[in-house]
C-alpha positions in Angstrom: 34.9 -7.7 40.7 35.4 -11.1 43.0 35.2 -13.8 40.5 37.6 -16.9 40.4 39.9 -16.7 37.6 38.5 -20.0 36.1 35.1 -19.2 36.1 35.7 -16.0 34.4 37.6 -18.2 31.5 34.6 -20.6 31.3 32.0 -17.3 31.0 34.1 -16.1 28.1 34.2 -19.1 26.0 30.2 -19.9 27.1 28.8 -17.7 24.4 25.7 -16.5 24.3 22.9 -18.0 26.0 20.1 -19.6 24.7 17.7 -16.4 25.2 20.4 -13.9 24.0 20.3 -16.4 20.4 16.3 -16.9 20.6 16.3 -12.6 20.7 18.9 -12.5 17.8 16.7 -14.6 15.7 13.4 -12.7 16.5 15.5 -9.3 15.3 16.3 -10.7 12.2 13.1 -11.6 11.6 11.0 -8.0 13.2 13.3 -6.3 11.0 12.8 -8.5 7.9 8.7 -8.3 8.3 8.9 -4.7 9.1 10.8 -3.7 5.9 8.7 -5.9 3.5 5.6 -3.8 5.2 6.9 -0.9 4.1 7.9 -0.1 7.3 4.4 0.3 8.2 3.6 -2.2 10.8 3.7 -1.7 14.5 3.5 -4.1 17.5 0.4 -5.8 16.8 0.9 -7.0 13.1 4.9 -7.4 13.5 3.4 -10.2 16.5 0.9 -11.7 14.3 4.1 -12.4 10.8 5.8 -14.0 13.4 3.7 -16.1 14.7 2.3 -17.3 11.8 6.1 -17.8 10.8 6.0 -20.1 13.7 7.8 -18.3 16.4 6.1 -18.8 20.0 7.1 -15.5 21.8 4.8 -13.1 23.4 3.7 -9.6 22.7 6.0 -8.1 25.5 8.7 -9.9 24.5 8.1 -8.3 20.7 7.5 -4.8 22.3 10.8 -5.1 23.9 12.8 -6.1 21.1 11.3 -3.5 19.2 12.4 -1.0 21.0 16.0 -2.0 21.4 15.9 -2.0 17.7 14.1 1.1 17.4 11.2 -0.2 15.0 8.4 1.8 15.0 5.0 2.3 12.6 4.3 5.1 11.1 2.2 7.9 13.1 -1.2 9.3 12.3 -1.4 12.1 10.1 -3.8 15.1 10.8 -8.0 15.2 9.3 -8.3 17.2 5.9 -11.8 18.3 5.2 -13.0 17.8 1.7 -16.8 17.7 1.8 -18.4 20.4 -0.1 -22.6 19.9 1.2 -23.0 23.4 0.4 -25.5 22.4 -2.2 -29.8 22.1 -2.7 -29.5 18.4 -4.0 -31.5 15.8 -2.5 -30.2 14.5 0.6 -30.6 10.6 1.2 -31.5 9.4 5.0 -28.9 7.7 7.0 -29.9 4.0 6.3 -26.6 2.4 7.0 -26.8 4.6 10.7 -23.6 3.6 11.9 -23.8 -0.1 11.4 -20.3 -1.1 9.5 -21.1 -4.5 9.4 -22.3 -7.2 6.6 -23.1 -10.5 6.3 -21.4 -11.0 3.0 -19.6 -9.3 0.4 -21.1 -6.7 -1.8 -24.2 -5.7 0.5 -22.7 -2.6 2.3 -20.3 -0.3 0.4 -18.7 2.6 1.7 -17.3 5.5 0.1 -15.8 9.1 0.6 -13.0 11.3 -1.0 -9.5 12.7 0.3 -7.0 15.1 -0.9 -3.4 14.9 -0.9 -0.3 17.5 -1.6 1.6 17.4 -4.6 4.8 19.5 -4.4 4.4 22.5 -2.8 1.2 24.0 -3.6 -1.1 21.1 -5.9 -3.9 19.0 -5.0 -4.7 15.7 -5.5 -8.2 14.1 -4.6 -8.8 10.0 -4.0 -12.2 8.5 -4.2 -12.7 5.2 -3.1 -15.1 2.6 -2.3 -15.0 -0.3 0.5 -16.8 -3.5 1.3 -17.9 -3.2 4.7 -17.8 -7.2 4.5 -14.0 -7.8 4.0 -12.7 -4.2 4.4 -11.6 -4.7 0.7 -11.7 -1.2 -1.7 -13.3 -2.2 -4.7 -13.0 1.1 -6.7 -11.1 3.9 -6.3 -9.6 7.2 -8.6 -7.6 9.4 -8.9 -7.8 13.7 -9.8 -6.3 16.9 -9.7 -10.5 18.1 -9.6 -12.8 17.1 -6.9 -15.8 16.8 -8.9 -18.2 14.1 -10.1 -16.7 12.2 -12.5 -13.8 11.6 -9.8 -16.6 9.5 -7.8 -18.3 8.1 -10.4 -14.7 6.5 -12.2 -14.5 5.0 -8.5 -18.2 3.8 -8.5 -18.1 2.5 -12.0 -14.8 0.5 -11.1 -16.3 -0.9 -8.4 -19.4 -2.3 -10.2 -17.3 -3.3 -13.1 -15.0 -5.2 -10.4 -17.8 -6.9 -8.0 -21.0 -7.1 -10.4 -23.4 -6.8 -7.4 -26.9 -8.1 -7.7 -29.5 -5.4 -6.8 -30.0 -3.9 -3.4 -26.6 -3.3 -2.3 -26.6 -0.7 0.0 -24.0 2.6 -1.0 -23.0 4.9 2.0 -21.3 8.5 1.5 -21.2 12.0 2.9 -23.3 14.4 1.5 -21.0 16.4 -0.7 -22.3 17.4 -4.0 -20.2 14.8 -5.6 -22.4 12.2 -4.0 -25.7 14.1 -4.4 -25.6 14.9 -7.9 -27.8 13.7 -10.5 -25.1 11.6 -12.5 -24.0 9.8 -9.4 -27.8 8.8 -8.1 -29.0 7.9 -11.4 -26.1 5.7 -12.0 -26.9 4.2 -8.2 -30.3 3.7 -9.3 -30.0 2.6 -12.7 -28.0 -0.9 -10.6 -30.6 -1.1 -8.0 -28.1 0.3 -5.4 -29.5 2.1 -2.5 -28.4 5.3 -1.2 -27.6 6.3 2.1 -26.0 9.5 3.6 -24.5 10.8 6.7 -25.8 13.3 9.0 -24.3 16.9 8.0 -20.9 17.6 9.3 -20.6 14.5 11.5 -17.8 12.1 10.2 -18.8 9.6 12.5 -21.7 8.3 9.9 -18.8 7.6 7.7 -16.0 6.5 10.1 -14.6 3.4 8.3 -14.1 5.8 5.4 -12.0 8.2 7.5 -10.4 5.6 9.4 -8.8 4.0 5.8 -8.4 7.6 4.2 -6.2 7.9 8.2 -4.0 4.4 7.4 -3.2 5.4 4.0 -1.6 8.7 4.6 -0.3 7.3 8.4 1.6 4.4 6.3 2.2 5.7 2.7 2.3 9.6 2.7 0.2 12.9 2.5 2.4 14.6 -0.2 3.8 13.3 -2.9 6.6 14.9 -5.7 4.1 14.5 -8.2 1.1 13.2 -10.1 2.9 10.0 -11.5 4.5 9.5 -8.2 0.9 9.3 -6.6 -0.7 7.5 -8.9 2.5 4.9 -9.0 2.1 5.0 -4.9 -1.1 4.8 -4.3 -1.6 1.8 -6.8 0.7 0.1 -5.0 -0.4 0.5 -1.5 -4.3 0.1 -2.4 -4.0 -3.0 -4.8 -0.8 -4.7 -3.7 -0.4 -4.0 -0.2 -3.9 -3.1 1.4 -5.9 -5.6 -0.3 -3.7 -8.3 -0.7 -1.4 -8.1 2.6 -2.4 -5.5 5.1 -3.5 -6.9 8.2 -6.6 -5.5 9.2 -7.9 -5.9 13.0 -11.2 -5.7 12.3 -11.2 -9.1 10.5 -8.6 -10.9 12.7 -5.7 -9.1 11.6 -5.5 -11.1 8.4 -5.6 -9.0 4.7 -9.3 -8.3 3.0 -8.3 -10.9 0.3 -7.2 -13.8 2.7 -10.6 -12.8 4.4 -12.5 -12.9 1.4 -10.9 -16.2 0.2 -11.2 -17.7 3.4 -14.8 -17.3 4.0 -15.6 -18.5 0.3 -13.8 -22.0 1.0 -15.8 -22.0 4.3 
């Protein structure tokens, strides 16, 4: 290879370069942060983790190291339609009109329902309500039946947790579990204004569709049993999503951290 004998022996004693040693440190941290996220995070959030840990590193370098370590985020799952809008209940106007912003907490909530598979042929339904200000999941409930009791329990949890004042806007699709008399009576009794999507238009409630897609991508869309699903969804929503998961809409911090930061400010 046309190298000198002295040059060869000097190379064997030299060890790893400073850049290679730095790569080793970054690789170790990437694996640790990826494991801490439940192997859910991709490049943007892992890069944020490294920066918060005091590492001045480019996103391009993180991409290269992740490729070499075969680290990747979870892939999105297919969309499942669960809305039953074949009913004669009154439909509220689309007051939200795709404005998925809020100036403060408990001003605008969005809600929806999705389904998960249990075992080989059973189903589980998750109803959730999300605050558009911080993307915090304020209420949720699971059930083997997609009925009004499911959505009502999620709403009741949200109201108990946040104690909103009259004037809150609540947006959902026009499924029968949201248009039913019980649900509408509960909204009216708390001074909550109702808003509903247009028929068969998932973009009118895009934030909730995105949330459910994230749950299924990062957690699962099939569970061995109801008890496994309940534990996994509680851990994902309450422990990971609300408290730890970085959200791109609010500056790559968690919903809970965003609310604490704005409250302190």
